[in-house]
C-alpha positions in Angstrom: -58.0 -9.6 -39.5 -61.3 -9.0 -41.1 -61.6 -8.6 -44.8 -64.4 -7.0 -46.8 -64.9 -6.6 -50.7 -66.4 -3.5 -51.9 -67.2 -2.6 -55.5 -65.2 0.1 -57.4 -66.8 3.5 -58.1 -68.5 3.3 -61.5 -67.0 5.2 -64.6 -63.5 3.9 -64.5 -62.0 0.6 -65.5 -62.2 -2.5 -63.6 -65.4 -1.5 -62.0 -66.7 -5.0 -61.6 -63.5 -6.0 -60.0 -63.9 -5.8 -55.9 -61.4 -3.9 -53.9 -59.9 -5.6 -50.9 -60.1 -3.6 -47.8 -58.0 -4.5 -44.6 -59.7 -3.1 -41.4 -56.7 -2.9 -38.9 -56.3 -1.1 -35.5 -55.3 2.5 -35.8 -51.5 3.2 -35.0 -52.5 4.8 -31.6 -54.3 1.5 -30.5 -51.5 -0.6 -31.8 -49.0 1.5 -30.0 -51.2 1.1 -26.8 -51.2 -2.4 -26.9 -47.6 -2.9 -27.2 -46.0 -5.2 -24.8 -42.6 -3.5 -25.0 -42.1 -1.2 -22.2 -39.6 1.4 -21.6 -39.0 4.3 -19.1 -39.0 7.8 -20.2 -37.5 11.0 -19.0 -38.4 14.6 -19.8 -35.1 17.0 -19.9 -36.3 20.5 -19.2 -35.7 22.9 -22.0 -32.4 24.7 -21.1 -32.4 28.5 -20.3 -29.8 30.7 -21.7 -28.3 33.9 -20.0 -28.2 37.3 -21.9 -27.6 40.8 -20.8 -28.3 41.8 -17.4 -28.5 38.2 -16.4 -31.7 38.0 -18.0 -33.0 34.3 -18.7 -34.9 32.8 -21.6 -35.0 29.5 -23.3 -35.4 31.2 -27.1 -32.2 33.1 -28.4 -34.2 35.5 -30.0 -36.6 36.5 -27.4 -33.8 36.9 -25.2 -31.8 39.1 -27.1 -35.0 41.2 -27.9 -35.8 41.5 -24.2 -32.2 41.7 -22.5 -29.6 42.3 -25.3 -26.4 40.1 -25.6 -24.7 38.7 -22.7 -21.5 41.1 -23.4 -17.8 40.9 -24.0 -15.0 42.1 -21.7 -13.0 43.5 -24.8 -16.1 45.1 -26.1 -18.4 46.6 -23.6 -21.9 48.1 -24.3 -22.5 51.1 -26.4 -19.4 50.2 -28.3 -18.8 50.2 -32.0 -17.9 47.1 -34.2 -15.4 47.8 -36.9 -16.6 46.5 -40.4 -14.3 46.0 -43.5 -15.7 45.0 -46.9 -14.1 43.4 -49.8 -15.6 43.0 -53.3 -16.7 44.7 -56.5 -18.0 48.3 -56.5 -21.6 47.4 -57.0 -21.3 44.6 -54.1 -19.7 47.2 -51.9 -22.6 49.6 -52.3 -25.0 46.7 -51.6 -23.4 45.8 -48.3 -23.0 49.4 -47.3 -26.8 49.8 -47.7 -27.3 46.3 -46.1 -25.6 47.6 -43.0 -27.6 50.7 -42.7 -30.7 48.5 -43.1 -30.0 46.3 -40.4 -29.5 49.3 -38.2 -33.2 49.8 -38.2 -36.0 47.5 -37.4 -37.2 45.1 -40.0 -40.8 43.9 -39.3 -41.4 40.2 -39.9 -44.0 39.4 -42.9 -47.3 39.0 -41.0 -48.0 35.8 -42.6 -45.0 34.3 -40.5 -45.5 32.8 -37.1 -44.2 35.9 -35.0 -43.2 33.4 -32.1 -41.0 31.3 -34.2 -39.8 34.1 -36.4 -40.0 37.4 -34.6 -39.3 40.7 -36.2 -35.7 42.3 -36.1 -35.2 45.0 -33.6 -32.3 46.7 -35.3 -28.6 46.6 -34.4 -27.6 50.1 -33.1 -26.5 51.8 -30.0 -29.7 51.7 -28.5 -31.4 48.8 -26.8 -31.5 45.7 -27.2 -28.1 45.4 -28.8 -26.2 48.6 -27.7 -23.7 47.9 -30.5 -23.6 49.8 -33.9 -21.7 48.8 -37.1 -19.2 51.3 -38.3 -17.1 51.2 -41.4 -14.5 53.6 -43.1 -13.0 54.0 -46.4 -9.4 52.5 -45.1 -11.4 49.2 -44.5 -13.2 48.9 -47.9 -11.4 47.2 -50.7 -12.9 47.2 -54.4 -11.5 44.8 -56.7 -9.7 45.9 -59.9 -12.0 45.4 -62.9 -9.4 44.7 -65.1 -7.9 41.9 -63.1 -11.5 40.2 -62.9 -11.8 40.4 -66.7 -8.3 38.9 -67.1 -10.0 35.8 -65.4 -12.4 35.2 -68.4 -9.5 33.7 -70.2 -9.0 30.7 -67.9 -11.4 28.0 -68.7 -10.9 25.9 -65.9 -13.1 26.9 -63.2 -11.2 25.7 -60.2 -8.4 27.9 -61.5 -10.7 31.1 -61.4 -12.0 29.9 -58.2 -8.5 30.0 -56.8 -7.5 33.2 -58.0 -10.7 34.9 -56.6 -9.9 33.2 -53.3 -6.4 34.8 -53.4 -7.7 38.0 -54.6 -10.0 38.4 -51.5 -7.3 36.8 -49.2 -4.7 39.5 -50.4 -7.3 42.3 -49.5 -8.1 41.0 -46.2 -4.6 40.7 -45.4 -3.9 44.1 -46.3 -6.7 45.3 -44.0 -5.2 43.4 -41.2 -2.1 45.1 -41.3 -3.6 48.6 -40.6 -3.1 49.9 -37.1 -6.5 50.2 -36.4 -8.1 47.1 -38.2 -11.7 46.2 -38.4 -13.1 43.2 -36.3 -14.7 41.5 -39.2 -14.5 41.7 -43.0 -17.5 41.1 -45.2 -16.6 39.4 -48.4 -19.4 40.3 -51.0 -19.8 37.9 -53.8 -21.5 39.9 -56.5 -23.6 38.8 -59.5 -20.6 39.8 -61.7 -18.6 37.1 -59.9 -21.3 34.4 -60.1 -20.4 32.9 -63.4 -16.9 32.1 -62.4 -17.7 30.1 -59.5 -21.3 28.6 -59.8 -22.1 25.1 -60.3 -24.1 24.2 -63.2 -27.3 22.9 -61.5 -28.9 22.0 -64.7 -26.7 19.0 -65.1 -27.9 17.8 -61.9 -24.7 18.3 -59.9 -24.8 17.8 -56.2 -21.6 18.9 -55.0 -22.3 22.2 -54.1 -23.9 24.1 -51.0 -25.0 27.4 -50.1 -22.7 30.0 -48.5 -22.8 30.6 -44.9 -26.4 30.2 -43.7 -26.8 33.9 -42.7 -28.1 37.2 -44.2 -28.9 37.7 -47.1 -28.5 34.0 -48.1 -31.5 33.2 -50.6 -34.3 30.9 -50.1 -34.0 29.7 -53.6 -30.9 27.5 -53.1 -31.2 25.8 -56.5 -30.4 29.2 -58.3 -28.2 30.9 -55.7 -25.5 28.3 -54.8 -21.9 27.8 -55.5 -19.2 25.2 -54.9 -18.5 24.5 -51.4 -14.5 24.5 -52.1 -14.8 28.5 -52.5 -16.0 29.0 -49.2 -13.7 26.9 -47.4 -10.8 27.7 -49.5 -11.5 31.3 -49.0 -11.6 30.9 -45.2 -8.3 28.8 -45.5 -6.7 31.7 -47.6 -7.6 34.2 -44.8 -6.7 32.2 -42.0 -5.0 34.1 -39.2 -5.8 37.5 -40.5 -9.2 38.6 -39.9 -12.5 36.7 -39.6 -14.4 36.9 -42.6 -18.3 36.7 -43.4 -19.5 35.6 -46.9 -22.3 37.7 -48.5 -23.9 36.8 -51.7 -25.3 39.6 -53.5 -28.2 39.8 -55.7 -31.4 38.2 -54.3 -32.8 41.0 -52.1 -36.0 41.4 -54.0 -36.7 37.4 -53.8 -35.9 37.7 -50.1 -38.5 40.5 -49.4 -41.0 38.6 -51.5 -40.4 35.3 -49.1 -41.1 37.3 -45.9 -37.9 35.8 -44.3 -35.8 38.9 -44.4 -36.1 39.6 -40.7 -35.2 36.2 -39.9 -31.9 36.4 -42.0 -31.2 39.8 -40.5 -30.9 37.9 -37.2 -28.5 35.4 -38.5 -26.2 38.0 -40.0 -26.1 40.2 -37.2 -25.3 37.2 -34.8 -22.7 36.2 -37.2 -21.1 39.6 -36.8 -21.3 39.7 -33.1 -19.5 36.4 -32.8 -16.8 37.3 -34.9 -16.1 40.6 -33.2 -16.0 38.7 -29.8 -19.5 39.5 -28.3 -20.9 36.8 -26.6 -24.7 36.7 -27.5 -25.8 34.4 -24.7 -24.2 31.6 -22.5 -25.6 28.5 -21.2 -27.4 28.7 -17.6 -26.8 26.0 -14.8 -23.8 24.0 -16.2 -21.5 22.5 -14.2 -18.7 24.8 -13.1 -15.7 24.9 -15.4 -17.2 22.6 -17.7 -15.3 21.7 -21.1 -17.0 20.4 -24.1 -15.2 18.7 -27.1 -16.1 17.2 -30.3 -13.5 14.9 -32.2 -13.5 14.4 -35.8 -11.3 13.7 -38.8 -10.6 15.4 -42.2 -8.8 14.3 -45.1 -5.2 15.5 -45.7 -4.9 16.6 -49.3 -1.2 16.6 -49.5 -1.1 12.9 -49.3 -3.2 12.6 -52.6 -5.4 9.6 -52.9 -3.6 7.8 -50.0 -5.9 7.0 -47.0 -4.4 9.4 -44.5 -6.6 11.4 -42.3 -5.7 14.1 -39.6 -7.8 14.6 -36.1 -9.0 17.7 -34.9 -10.9 18.9 -31.7 -13.7 21.4 -31.7 -13.5 22.7 -28.0 -16.3 25.0 -26.2 -16.7 26.8 -23.1 -20.3 27.2 -21.4 -19.8 30.9 -22.7 -19.8 29.4 -26.4 -16.3 30.3 -27.1 -14.9 27.9 -29.6 -11.5 26.7 -30.4 -10.1 24.3 -33.2 -7.1 22.1 -32.2 -5.5 19.9 -34.8 -3.9 16.5 -34.1 -1.6 14.1 -35.8 -1.9 12.3 -39.0 -3.6 8.9 -38.8 -3.1 6.1 -41.4 -6.4 4.0 -41.8 -7.0 1.0 -43.9 -8.5 1.8 -47.2 -11.1 -1.5 -46.8 -12.9 -2.4 -43.9 -15.4 -1.2 -41.4 -15.6 2.6 -41.6 -15.9 2.8 -37.7 -12.4 1.1 -37.5 -10.9 3.6 -39.7 -11.7 6.6 -37.7 -9.8 5.8 -34.6 -6.7 7.2 -33.0 -3.7 5.5 -31.5 -3.3 5.7 -27.6 -0.4 8.3 -28.1 -2.3 10.6 -30.8 -5.6 10.4 -28.8 -3.7 11.6 -25.5 -1.8 14.4 -27.4 -5.1 15.6 -29.2 -6.7 15.7 -26.0 -3.9 17.4 -24.0 -3.6 20.1 -26.9 -7.4 20.7 -26.4 -7.3 21.0 -22.7 -4.3 23.4 -22.9 -6.1 25.5 -25.2 -9.2 25.8 -22.8 -7.3 26.4 -19.8 -5.2 29.4 -21.8 -8.5 31.1 -22.9 -10.9 30.2 -19.8 -8.1 31.1 -17.2 -8.8 27.7 -15.1 -8.7 23.8 -15.5 -11.8 22.1 -16.3 -13.5 20.0 -13.7 -15.8 18.2 -16.0 -14.9 17.2 -19.6 -17.4 16.0 -21.9 -16.0 14.3 -25.4 -18.3 13.7 -28.2 -17.4 11.4 -31.2 -19.4 10.1 -34.1 -17.7 6.7 -34.3 -17.0 4.0 -31.6 -13.9 4.1 -29.5 -11.2 1.8 -29.7 -9.5 0.2 -26.7 -6.3 2.2 -27.5 -8.2 5.5 -28.1 -9.9 5.2 -24.9 -6.8 4.4 -23.1 -5.0 7.7 -24.7 -8.1 9.8 -23.9 -8.5 8.5 -20.0 -4.6 9.2 -19.6 -5.2 13.0 -20.8 -8.3 13.2 -18.4 -6.5 11.4 -15.5 -6.4 14.8 -13.5 -10.1 15.7 -14.4 -12.7 14.7 -11.6 -15.7 14.3 -14.0 -15.4 13.1 -17.6 -17.3 11.1 -20.3 -16.3 9.8 -23.5 -19.5 9.3 -25.6 -20.2 8.1 -29.3 -23.1 10.1 -30.5 -25.1 9.0 -33.6 -28.4 10.1 -35.3 -30.6 8.6 -38.0 -31.9 5.2 -37.6 -34.3 5.3 -35.0 -37.8 7.5 -35.3 -39.8 8.0 -32.1 -43.6 8.5 -32.6 -46.3 8.7 -29.7 -50.2 7.7 -29.8 -52.5 9.9 -31.5 -51.5 13.0 -33.4 -49.4 15.0 -31.0 -45.7 15.2 -31.5 -43.2 13.9 -29.3 -41.7 16.4 -27.1 -38.4 17.9 -27.5 -36.3 16.8 -24.6 -37.7 13.2 -24.4 -35.1 10.8 -23.0 -35.0 7.1 -23.1 -32.7 5.3 -21.2 -31.4 2.1 -22.4 -29.2 1.6 -19.2 -27.5 3.9 -16.8 -25.2 5.3 -19.3 -26.7 5.2 -22.7 -30.1 6.1 -24.7 -32.0 8.2 -27.0 -32.5 12.1 -26.7 -35.1 13.9 -28.9 -33.3 17.0 -29.8 -36.4 17.8 -31.9 -40.1 17.8 -31.5 -42.9 19.8 -29.7 -41.6 23.0 -27.9 -44.0 24.5 -25.4 -42.5 28.1 -25.6 -42.7 27.8 -29.3 -46.4 26.5 -29.1 -45.3 24.3 -31.9 -42.9 21.6 -33.3 -39.1 22.3 -34.0 -37.4 20.1 -36.7 -38.8 17.6 -38.9 -42.3 16.1 -38.4 -41.1 12.6 -37.2 -38.3 12.8 -34.3 -35.3 11.0 -35.0 -33.6 11.3 -31.6 -29.7 11.4 -31.0 -28.4 8.2 -29.6 -26.0 8.1 -27.0 -24.3 4.9 -28.1 -21.1 4.7 -25.9 -20.5 6.6 -22.5 -17.3 5.8 -20.8 -16.5 7.5 -17.6 -18.3 9.0 -14.8 -21.0 10.9 -16.3 -24.7 9.3 -16.3 -27.1 9.2 -19.1 -29.1 11.8 -17.5 -26.3 14.1 -17.1 -25.1 13.4 -20.6 -28.7 14.1 -22.1 -28.9 17.4 -20.2 -25.7 18.5 -21.4 -26.5 17.3 -25.1 -29.8 19.3 -24.9 -27.6 22.4 -23.7 -25.2 22.0 -26.5 -27.9 22.3 -29.2 -28.5 25.6 -28.3 -24.6 26.9 -28.3 -24.4 27.9 -31.8 -23.6 31.6 -31.5 -23.4 31.8 -35.3 -27.2 31.3 -35.7 -30.5 32.6 -34.3 -32.2 29.2 -34.5 -33.9 28.0 -31.4 -31.6 25.1 -31.2 -29.9 22.5 -33.6 -30.3 18.8 -34.1 -26.9 17.9 -33.1 -24.6 19.4 -30.3 -22.4 22.4 -31.3 -19.4 19.9 -30.5 -20.6 18.1 -33.8 -22.7 20.2 -35.9 -20.0 22.3 -37.4 -17.3 19.5 -38.0 -17.8 19.0 -41.6 -17.1 22.6 -42.4 -14.4 22.8 -40.2 -12.8 19.8 -41.7 -13.3 21.2 -45.2 -11.6 24.6 -44.1 -8.6 22.5 -42.5 -8.3 20.4 -45.9 -8.1 23.4 -47.9 -5.3 24.8 -45.3 -2.7 22.5 -46.3 0.6 23.0 -44.6 -0.5 26.6 -43.3 -0.8 27.2 -39.8 -4.3 26.7 -38.4 -5.7 29.2 -35.9 -7.3 28.0 -32.7 -10.0 30.5 -32.8 -13.4 28.9 -34.7 -14.0 32.4 -36.1 -11.8 31.6 -39.0 -13.7 28.4 -39.8 -17.4 29.2 -39.5 
């Protein structure tokens, strides 16, 4: 390494002290000289199937061209029945909002029109061929007297619980109507905000925005509320009607940001999913494929004791999602965290058997291929239990999926391609779920790609097959119009689902994931 000493610019302290400059090879040259060689694969961008069997890799482009894939229970040119619960001003806002998204919404001219296209409008015409309707029986305004009475309660958690009960009672009443709606919009108006918001001035970090759909705000520091309100409300409405949360009061700020069209996409897709409409399905998947994510949540009934329960998030290739709860698992309060998130052989077997039974009930056939994803390593007993439940399945894989510790770069300025796969052996390796996407003519995700690692892979599925499935599952979140997600859908929604299950307590859990997302 050659060193040079250069004088400092005049006019600043230390002018006479030389600066030491290190002349080093540029990063791309250093990478080119590396003696570490590895093999790379390129997994093609998965295609999605839309209405009329139209195919495209981008959800928004495919929907605009071909419309939703459809639903047996809700054919084309149908009406989605929408209920509304909230304050009077909030109900007026949502009514106007439903009318607004029935018309096209042009994207801001300064926004990338490929990544963020304009919204075509949801109505009885193409591309959606579905209109949103509501009627007075499905609209339930809150009693102002009851809201004012909550001001006497100083405890914020108590106020939040009372509001959850108010929403849940109205949703329950609507669900008992002879001709009930498909989905209920719970609008949180500005008048409710002081009761449930988190004081961000104190630096609190235990909060997160509402559902990431229209009309959420770009200014998340201002418009947030405690995540317990959302999960608690979802738990309180469990088994009645699917709900969608809307925060009222940021329309002007959204219009200024130019993101209104994108947020309209997300809001519309959330309503479609909860109404039972399949916006798209995966293309080129193995026949009778079942995808399962295994995760854990804390059971609040046990107070501070280290007791968890397991659950499985089950998916079909159509994107139909189901939640199946497992047995309680007692874990050690100390030691390796990975060792704490394991099931006994019997518990693992029972959980997976329930998951497969739910799949067979809704799909109408037994799966011939099952992929199980988990964030922590498998214990020997856990593997034994899962493999026992899968004994009659011809093709299966038990995989540990992790993300975060490894970054991928390539020589020069070009980002890594999304879909780049680096096998460690025949079963494990890395898969870049973010990076440059030729269709978008740009990068998706962070500037530096942190690939997903398939750290364990037990069973008959090879690394390439596992990587292809993982890429497909990053495009199966029917609740979002994003091009893809970083994690597969089997894992990306587990945190939110776990919070709803925690708030559910002893109440019976629904199998449809529409009550959780």
